[in-house]
BAVOLUM-673875 format. One line per field, with one value per atom (N, C-alpha, C): residue number from 1; x, y, z; residue in one letter; atom name. Coordinates in steps of 0.2 Angstrom, whole numbers, plus 2048, in hexadecimal, padded with zeros to 3 digits. Example, Ala and Ser with C-alpha at 12.3 -4.5 7.8 and 13.67 -1.06 7.14 Angstrom:
REM BAVOLUM-673875
i (1	1	1	2	2	2)
u (842	83E	842	840	844	840)
v (7E4	7EA	7F0	7F5	7FB	800)
w (827	827	827	823	824	827)
aa (A	A	A	S	S	S)
at (N	CA	C	N	CA	C)
REM end
This chain:
REM BAVOLUM-673875
i (1	1	1	2	2	2	3	3	3	4	4	4	5	5	5	6	6	6	7	7	7	8	8	8	9	9	9	10	10	10	11	11	11	12	12	12	13	13	13	14	14	14	15	15	15	16	16	16	17	17	17	18	18	18	19	19	19	20	20	20	21	21	21	22	22	22	23	23	23	24	24	24	25	25	25	26	26	26	27	27	27	28	28	28	29	29	29	30	30	30	31	31	31	32	32	32	33	33	33	34	34	34	35	35	35	36	36	36	37	37	37	38	38	38	39	39	39	40	40	40	41	41	41	42	42	42	43	43	43	44	44	44	45	45	45	46	46	46	47	47	47	48	48	48	49	49	49	50	50	50	51	51	51	52	52	52	53	53	53	54	54	54	55	55	55	56	56	56	57	57	57	58	58	58	59	59	59	60	60	60	61	61	61	62	62	62	63	63	63	64	64	64	65	65	65	66	66	66	67	67	67	68	68	68	69	69	69	70	70	70	71	71	71	72	72	72	73	73	73	74	74	74	75	75	75	76	76	76	77	77	77	78	78	78	79	79	79	80	80	80	81	81	81	82	82	82	83	83	83	84	84	84	85	85	85	86	86	86	87	87	87	88	88	88	89	89	89	90	90	90	91	91	91	92	92	92	93	93	93	94	94	94	95	95	95	96	96	96	97	97	97	98	98	98	99	99	99	100	100	100	101	101	101	102	102	102	103	103	103	104	104	104	105	105	105	106	106	106	107	107	107)
u (AE3	ADF	AE7	AE7	AEC	AE9	AED	AEC	AF0	AED	AED	AF5	AF8	AFE	B01	B02	B02	AFF	AF6	AF5	AF8	AF7	AFB	B01	B04	B0B	B09	B05	B04	B04	AFC	AFC	B01	B06	B0B	B0F	B12	B17	B12	B09	B07	B07	B07	B05	B0B	B13	B1A	B1B	B19	B1A	B16	B0F	B0D	B0F	B10	B13	B1B	B1E	B25	B22	B1E	B1D	B1A	B15	B12	B19	B1D	B22	B28	B28	B2E	B30	B2B	B2D	B2D	B2B	B2B	B34	B36	B3F	B40	B41	B44	B45	B3F	B3E	B3D	B41	B42	B44	B48	B4B	B48	B48	B43	B40	B3C	B38	B39	B3D	B40	B38	B3B	B36	B31	B36	B2F	B2B	B2B	B26	B22	B23	B20	B1A	B1F	B19	B16	B18	B10	B0B	B0E	B0B	B04	B06	B00	AFD	B02	AFB	AF9	AFC	AF7	AF2	AEE	AE8	AE1	AE4	AE0	ADE	AE6	AE6	ADF	AE3	ADD	AD7	AD6	ACE	ACA	ACF	ACC	ACB	AD1	AD0	ACB	AC7	AC1	ABC	ABC	AB6	AB5	ABC	ABB	AB9	ABD	ABA	AB2	AAF	AA8	AA6	AA6	AA0	AA3	AA6	AA8	AA3	A9F	A99	A96	A94	A8C	A8A	A88	A84	A7F	A80	A7F	A78	A78	A75	A70	A6F	A6A	A68	A60	A5B	A5E	A61	A5C	A63	A65	A6B	A71	A74	A79	A76	A6E	A6E	A6D	A6E	A70	A76	A7B	A81	A82	A7F	A80	A7D	A78	A76	A77	A7B	A81	A87	A89	A90	A8F	A89	A86	A85	A84	A80	A89	A8E	A95	A99	A97	A9C	A98	A91	A8C	A8F	A8F	A90	A95	A9A	AA2	AA3	AA1	AA3	A9F	A98	A94	A98	A9A	A9C	AA4	AA5	AAC	AB0	AA9	AAE	AAC	AB5	AB6	AB0	AAB	AAA	AA4	A9E	A98	A98	A9C	A9B	A9B	A9F	AA0	A98	A97	A91	A8B	A8A	A83	A83	A89	A88	A86	A89	A88	A80	A7D	A77	A71	A75	A70	A70	A74	A77	A73	A73	A6D	A67	A65	A5D	A5B	A61	A5C	A5B	A62	A61	A5C	A5B	A57	A50	A4F	A48	A45	A47	A46	A46	A4B	A4A	A47)
v (EB2	EB3	EB4	EB1	EB1	EB8	EBC	EC3	EC1	EC5	EC5	EC5	EC7	EC3	EC0	EBD	EB6	EB0	EB3	EAD	EAA	EB1	EB4	EAF	EAF	EAD	EA4	EA3	E9C	E98	E9B	E99	E97	E9C	E9D	E95	E97	E90	E8A	E89	E83	E80	E89	E85	E84	E88	E87	E7D	E7A	E74	E71	E71	E6D	E70	E73	E75	E70	E71	E6D	E65	E62	E5C	E5A	E5F	E5D	E5C	E5F	E60	E5B	E58	E57	E51	E4C	E46	E46	E4B	E4D	E50	E54	E55	E50	E4B	E44	E40	E40	E3B	E3C	E42	E45	E40	E3C	E3A	E31	E2D	E26	E26	E23	E22	E1B	E18	E13	E0C	E07	E02	E01	E01	E01	E05	E0C	E11	E0E	E0D	E0B	E04	DFF	DFB	DFD	E03	E05	E09	E0C	E0F	E0A	E04	DFF	DFD	DF9	DF6	DFB	E01	E03	E07	E07	E08	E04	DFE	DF9	DF6	DF8	DF7	DFD	E03	E07	E07	E06	E04	DFD	DFA	DF4	DF5	DF9	DFD	E01	E05	E09	E03	DFE	DFD	DF9	DF5	DF4	DFB	E00	E07	E08	E05	E08	E02	DFC	DF8	DF6	DF9	DF5	DF5	DF9	DFB	DF7	DF3	DED	DE9	DE9	DE5	DE0	DDA	DD5	DD4	DD3	DCF	DD4	DDB	DE1	DE3	DE5	DE6	DEE	DED	DE9	DE3	DE0	DDC	DDD	DE5	DE6	DE7	DE5	DE6	DEB	DF1	DF7	DF8	DF6	DF5	DEF	DEB	DE4	DE8	DEA	DEC	DF0	DF5	DFD	DF9	DF3	DEF	DEE	DEA	DE6	DEC	DF0	DF6	DFA	DFA	DFD	DF9	DF2	DEB	DEE	DEB	DEC	DF1	DF6	DFD	DFD	DFB	DFA	DF8	DF2	DEC	DF0	DF3	DF3	DF9	E00	E04	E07	E02	E04	E0C	E0E	E15	E15	E17	E17	E1B	E23	E26	E26	E22	E20	E1B	E15	E0F	E13	E18	E1C	E1F	E21	E26	E25	E1D	E19	E15	E12	E0E	E15	E19	E1F	E20	E24	E22	E1D	E15	E10	E13	E10	E13	E17	E1D	E23	E22	E20	E1D	E19	E12	E0E	E13	E14	E18	E1C	E20	E27	E24	E21	E21	E1C	E16	E0F	E0C	E0D	E0A	E0D)
w (58E	584	582	57E	575	574	573	56E	567	563	55A	558	55A	558	558	560	560	55F	55E	55A	553	54F	54A	546	54C	54D	54D	552	553	54B	547	541	53A	53F	536	539	540	542	540	542	53F	538	536	52C	52A	52C	52C	52D	532	534	530	52E	52B	522	520	51B	519	51F	51E	51F	524	523	51C	518	513	50B	50C	507	507	50D	50F	50C	50C	507	4FF	4FD	4F5	4F5	4FC	4FC	4FC	501	502	4FE	4F8	4F6	4EE	4ED	4E5	4E0	4E2	4DD	4DA	4E3	4E0	4E7	4E8	4EE	4EE	4F6	4F9	4F9	4F7	4F8	4FE	503	50A	509	506	506	502	4FD	4F6	4F7	4FB	4FD	502	507	50C	508	501	4FF	4FB	4FA	4F8	4FE	503	509	50D	50B	513	50F	50C	50B	50A	50A	50C	512	518	51E	521	51F	522	51F	51C	51C	521	51F	525	52B	52F	533	535	52E	530	530	52E	52E	535	539	540	542	543	546	547	540	541	543	545	545	54B	54D	556	55B	55B	560	55E	558	555	55A	55B	561	55E	55E	558	55C	566	56A	56D	569	56B	564	566	561	55D	556	550	54F	552	552	54C	54B	543	53E	53F	537	533	535	532	530	533	533	52F	52F	529	524	523	51C	519	51C	518	518	51B	519	512	511	508	505	507	502	4FE	506	502	4FE	4FF	4FC	4F5	4F4	4EE	4E9	4ED	4E7	4E6	4E8	4E7	4E3	4E1	4DD	4D7	4DA	4D1	4CD	4D1	4CE	4D1	4D3	4D6	4D8	4DD	4DE	4E6	4E8	4F0	4F3	4EF	4F1	4F2	4EB	4EB	4F0	4F1	4F7	4FE	4FF	505	508	502	502	503	500	500	506	508	50F	515	512	51A	519	512	513	515	513	514	51C	521	525	52B	526	52A	52A	523	521	527	527	52B	534	534	53D	540	53B	539	53B	532	52F	532	531	52F	538	539	544	548)
aa (M	M	M	I	I	I	D	D	D	T	T	T	S	S	S	R	R	R	A	A	A	L	L	L	L	L	L	L	L	L	I	I	I	A	A	A	V	V	V	M	M	M	S	S	S	A	A	A	V	V	V	T	T	T	M	M	M	L	L	L	L	L	L	R	R	R	F	F	F	L	L	L	P	P	P	F	F	F	V	V	V	L	L	L	F	F	F	S	S	S	K	K	K	S	S	S	T	T	T	P	P	P	K	K	K	P	P	P	I	I	I	L	L	L	Y	Y	Y	L	L	L	G	G	G	E	E	E	V	V	V	L	L	L	P	P	P	Y	Y	Y	S	S	S	I	I	I	M	M	M	A	A	A	M	M	M	L	L	L	V	V	V	V	V	V	Y	Y	Y	C	C	C	L	L	L	R	R	R	N	N	N	T	T	T	S	S	S	V	V	V	L	L	L	E	E	E	T	T	T	P	P	P	H	H	H	G	G	G	L	L	L	P	P	P	E	E	E	A	A	A	V	V	V	S	S	S	V	V	V	A	A	A	V	V	V	V	V	V	I	I	I	L	L	L	L	L	L	H	H	H	K	K	K	W	W	W	K	K	K	H	H	H	S	S	S	T	T	T	L	L	L	L	L	L	S	S	S	I	I	I	L	L	L	G	G	G	G	G	G	T	T	T	L	L	L	C	C	C	Y	Y	Y	M	M	M	L	L	L	F	F	F	V	V	V	Q	Q	Q	V	V	V	I	I	I	L	L	L)
at (N	CA	C	N	CA	C	N	CA	C	N	CA	C	N	CA	C	N	CA	C	N	CA	C	N	CA	C	N	CA	C	N	CA	C	N	CA	C	N	CA	C	N	CA	C	N	CA	C	N	CA	C	N	CA	C	N	CA	C	N	CA	C	N	CA	C	N	CA	C	N	CA	C	N	CA	C	N	CA	C	N	CA	C	N	CA	C	N	CA	C	N	CA	C	N	CA	C	N	CA	C	N	CA	C	N	CA	C	N	CA	C	N	CA	C	N	CA	C	N	CA	C	N	CA	C	N	CA	C	N	CA	C	N	CA	C	N	CA	C	N	CA	C	N	CA	C	N	CA	C	N	CA	C	N	CA	C	N	CA	C	N	CA	C	N	CA	C	N	CA	C	N	CA	C	N	CA	C	N	CA	C	N	CA	C	N	CA	C	N	CA	C	N	CA	C	N	CA	C	N	CA	C	N	CA	C	N	CA	C	N	CA	C	N	CA	C	N	CA	C	N	CA	C	N	CA	C	N	CA	C	N	CA	C	N	CA	C	N	CA	C	N	CA	C	N	CA	C	N	CA	C	N	CA	C	N	CA	C	N	CA	C	N	CA	C	N	CA	C	N	CA	C	N	CA	C	N	CA	C	N	CA	C	N	CA	C	N	CA	C	N	CA	C	N	CA	C	N	CA	C	N	CA	C	N	CA	C	N	CA	C	N	CA	C	N	CA	C	N	CA	C	N	CA	C	N	CA	C	N	CA	C	N	CA	C	N	CA	C	N	CA	C	N	CA	C	N	CA	C	N	CA	C	N	CA	C	N	CA	C	N	CA	C	N	CA	C	N	CA	C	N	CA	C)
REM end
């Protein structure tokens, strides 16, 4: 078992490393941000969202009941909510709520 002083030392070291990693980009790029970093800032959010969609739908079976119906309806709800209100948080919450209602209550 780890004693209290060792645990506190580990927490302090982990906190210091985390803070260093969080503040390092601001120190390194305080004068100007390089073009590749700006480009990544533009394209990464979309690619991350695409990867999340693939991850969420990877185990959907269209050959077995309910044939992917909850997933399809939930994706449609997310798209419609986002087109309507342009709110990412509302879209994610609405799609999650729709999927949970399908899986827990309807099916």
